[in-house]
Structure formats: structure tokens, C-alpha cells
C-alpha positions in Angstrom: -7.0 26.5 -13.6 -9.6 26.3 -10.8 -11.3 23.3 -12.5 -8.0 21.5 -12.7 -7.3 22.1 -8.9 -10.8 20.9 -8.0 -10.3 17.9 -10.1 -7.1 17.1 -8.6 -8.5 17.5 -5.1 -11.5 15.1 -6.1 -9.1 12.5 -7.6 -6.9 12.8 -4.4 -9.7 12.2 -2.2 -10.6 9.1 -4.3 -7.1 7.9 -3.9 -7.5 8.4 -0.1 -10.7 6.5 0.0 -9.5 3.6 -2.0 -6.1 3.4 0.0 -8.0 3.6 3.3 -10.2 0.8 2.2 -7.6 -1.5 0.9 -5.5 -1.1 3.9 -8.5 -1.5 6.2 -7.9 1.8 8.1 -11.2 3.2 7.0 -14.5 1.4 7.7 -16.4 0.4 4.7 -19.4 2.3 5.9 -17.2 5.5 5.7 -14.8 4.8 2.8 -17.3 3.8 0.1 -19.5 7.0 0.4 -16.2 9.0 0.0 -15.0 7.0 -2.9 -18.4 7.5 -4.6 -18.8 11.1 -3.8 -15.0 11.7 -5.1 -16.1 10.4 -8.5 -19.1 12.8 -8.4 -16.8 15.6 -7.6 -14.5 14.6 -10.4 -17.1 14.5 -12.8 -18.7 17.8 -11.7 -15.2 19.4 -12.2 -14.7 18.1 -15.7 -17.8 19.5 -17.3 -20.6 22.1 -16.7 -23.6 19.9 -16.0 -25.9 22.7 -14.8 -28.3 21.5 -12.1 -26.9 18.0 -12.2 -23.4 19.3 -11.5 -24.8 21.0 -8.4 -26.3 17.8 -7.1 -22.9 16.0 -7.8 -21.1 18.9 -5.7 -23.6 18.5 -3.0 -22.9 14.7 -2.8 -19.3 15.4 -2.8 -19.6 17.7 0.2 -22.0 15.2 2.0 -19.4 12.6 1.5 -16.7 14.5 3.2 -19.0 15.4 6.0 -19.9 11.8 6.5 -16.2 11.1 6.6 -15.8 13.8 9.2 -18.3 12.1 11.3 -16.8 8.5 11.0 -14.4 9.0 13.9 -17.2 10.0 16.3 -19.6 7.2 15.2 -16.7 4.6 15.7 -16.2 5.9 19.2 -19.9 5.8 20.0 -20.4 2.4 18.4 -17.2 1.1 20.3 -18.6 2.5 23.7 -22.2 1.5 23.0 -21.4 -2.0 21.5 -19.0 -2.9 24.4 -16.1 -3.4 22.1 -12.9 -3.9 24.0 -9.2 -4.0 23.1 -7.2 -7.0 22.9 -5.5 -6.2 26.3 -8.9 -5.8 28.1 -9.9 -9.2 26.8 -6.6 -10.9 27.8 -7.1 -9.5 31.4 -10.7 -10.5 31.6 -9.8 -14.1 30.6 -6.9 -14.5 33.2 
């Protein structure tokens, strides 16, 4: 039953990643590693792969850690890169 739950979690995270990429709510540099890591997690849940399975689980965990850092990176890039909102651009023009 544990493997079924873990597989459902991995499949759900894949659906989340693909849905976020399709709706453009996730940046590609954050969503693609999550989608790939979710596939790795699903593979590791289906069969006992020994050390390869351990590497797949680590990749799944790293994908979620990368996803957790995505909002912080977006803020830093926006601040550092000088991104401005549409309202700020309009007020700067006129």
C-alpha cells in the first residue's frame, strides 16, 4: 500500500508540473526538472531497483527542493534583473 501511495504522489506531482508548464504559471527552468524527477519517483515506486532506485529517489527529492527554491530565485532575478511590472512601466512612460 505504501508503494501505491508513493506512486500516486509521484504521478500527482507530474500532473502538477505539466499543468503548471502548460498554463505558464511555472517557469520552464523550474517545471521541467520537477516533471522529470516525478517520472523518476514513479519508476522507483513501481519496482525495487536497488541502488538505481536510490538515485531515482534522490533525483525526485532534488526536483522538489529545486521547486521550493523557484519562488526565491524568481524574486532575486526580478530584483536583480530590473524587471518592472506593467504599472511601473506605464508610469515611467507618461
